[in-house]
Steps between C-alpha positions, in 0.01 A plus 500: 500500500137502432379167386282656236795669345678171491206337336483781247870474436469126450199551282689761297802273469271220392334719240835623370627139488189383319528789256867438446434128446223581259712740298799263505287211384350718230848607391610141474187410304554789263866411460413134423231611259742738335763221473245262352393768255860562396557124460182472296614793287841329444332169404269687267793684343691171457194335352451791262865488399489124444177538308663761276802266444273209420300715267816623329631142459164383370498780249852410384412128468182588318701720264750219435221247441328736260827563314576126482149427378530770236838359385360146480197627314728674249708183451188288463362752252826488298504117505134492405572732208786274389279190528230680308753582225616139495144375476430745223807377305403138568149570385635661184729200439213259557282698266775491237554129552129437486483685168790290370332182623181599322698564183681168538174320565354650186812390307480151651129476415581603147785246480281231657244564234772461238625183666150354519445581136838348411420194715174449318686520172760247624230262620332523162830440322574206733164342423561550129846342526365207701235441235764519226726258690211260549427517130865441413568227758156347482511477881255612760630684809437188705705283265782756492498514879524120521797492261672779692448318833636182347813679379548669837449170682759332279754776567422492875551124507834548327602765755386274784707212365800733468459619859466141622820404317676804644389414856603139456839604365555742787399234752734249336787750503434590863483132590835439333657791685355375829629150433850632421499702820391204710770286342761767574385517863519123528847506347616737771351293785535133388798335335469354154763366266311642202548866591874537536499861380350624828624237745868471411811709549823434310834525683809548283805282577863595447574154355352156442712365788279695743202272419681203660581701810137612529379141479772374737596145588196277468290813451530605863565869421202546271276307740614715791442816295152397383400403854633821654364739234178315417567515125586263217841531335504376140844405368465410132699525179456875474852639482634711787168530685270326745134570566331571834133407486228572757138612496570739792664811356657594835658160557612497136675836553663372821622189317635702208688741728635221721619291205664804339679577825615139542636497144683826560637380834600157373440323832213264424422250773188428710601701808595808301192463283270521802678811626488675163131416451425631849692822430327554167161428658564779748624725220190436288273553802673834555447586134133402532451723807684791342311459172163500678589810699642677194193415295271638773714814508488537121124453500463738800303238694533511879365322806553141380610213726866388453383150409282647225799693365714185514242309301486784245880479470464140377327638189839636392571150369159453334406586142176482301498533121852640526392767753672507841231467764655734757550776243146430380368544857676837536367615163143392583522681835604826332228469236238425767608807698466722191155360415379534860619860520323586174161361607519597868541151649724400793849531350680312778264198489508491121882503496516225761250290302701546180828423678377181668260365234740223382659415836341155480738412215782496757339206687640151455318208339413340832220751549190429295292772339527783249762767550227760561339296781836404654624859491180635655510243781869569566453878518191462718706292744753784533250779564468655154197728459180313389463733199846393379423133573186522283701665220749210509232230509281654226752617239415188293127512593523191717303698761283810468670839491365691800679833461610734224861439610464136396384607153793742476750225594358272229512780241859590591600131472346482153670824390841382621469163329339623177726793408721440197835360603391374842442148380665353198200309371277807503757705309541229237124465462470877469758521219344201324155659511632829358671320212193289432282811474733665251548183292126432492428854383768485232349178360205690347518629144560871460670548839820700476610515867362388838600618848387354832490778763357560848654176631311300242164663570493678161628421151535775237506397135618708204341390172586570137264778386501385138399148597240556774237774501320651799230233512765235464683648800191454717456141377870430560482627859201274568663196335821543700303543825304180427817306424660620825189389690505158338872419518653682797464484877523834679357682801266794446463658155726573204429812295555472123565828315542506120661815355471591131670812367506646148717799407504697176776751432531746210734789436394838358762628255 
């Protein structure tokens, strides 16, 4: 084939290929552009749709906000109207009150003017009366003042002397009570032949023959008994009885029980005596332990050492002014608990202090010191709380009271010992004072009846109305009060009330 034709064919193929490539490339470019345009249109549509949704939501939120704001504005407007009404009413009330205050002020000014005018009149009348009194008495105000001061000074000196006598009498009475108490404590701790009523126990015998058997041949039985029991046995002319004497109440009780048992048994000889005394010692120790535990249970006091309870049990055989010391301890503990509960103090510590306050009275005479100091030291040794130890040591003011529980224990002790019937001497003194008040009141002329009431703190007197008038009643009350002050010893005050009554009765027919 002709080379030219071949070249033309190649050239034609090349042109066709170039044209085809051009058109293909153009088609691809147009397709890509069309795809991009469609994608852009989709994005634009989505953006427009989202914009419309956002706009719609914004409009709804704006509508809700506007509605909420309008509602709040309405509520605020209503509240403001209410507050305005309230302020208007308040303003009206204040205006009314202000008008009333102005009226009252005017009335007060008017009354003040009247009072001032009346005061001026009174001052003038007072000056006139003073001048008249000076003319009548022939005394200047200075002289009258001097005489008045002299009279007042005389009366004050009399009152001072009366108070001094009263204080001295109270101190004397308190000193006597303290002395009697100290003597009673000494009686319980140290033997003395002069105080048989608290140191002796009488044992009844079935016959006089038993006295010889108690003494034994050459006195060996009684010597063996006294040595074993630590007591003195008195065999005298008293019929059908012997006396066991000892300063120690526990040993005295052991001796009394042992001797009673020996008399009942009939076998009285040294060997049997020692056995019986030993048995009764154990029995009494058991009683002491049980009594201490029972007393702690009755007083509702817990946490005490067994040795402390045993020592408290010894108080079962102690008395003071006729009052059993163990029963007294239980009573003081209960009173202290009540007082502590009422004032908000520590009830447990107060009850323990009241229960143990007299534990020192159970100590024997070989230990020196007051029962308060001995009891405090003993309880301290066995781990009792320091608050309770201070209450024991200070209940007679031998040391300072550091806590309110100590004061409560002292008060409860005083209440238990001072109530009527607790101690025989106090009851007798109480009855005597009541009778003395009534008899003293009846000794005055014109008195019809006299009654001492309020435990002797008040005396009411009925007078004869035809004998004593109203002024005489006042003078009688003062005279009786002065006589009571001068002749009687009493704590506190005594109120004197004189009653005068007149009745007139007529009948209409």
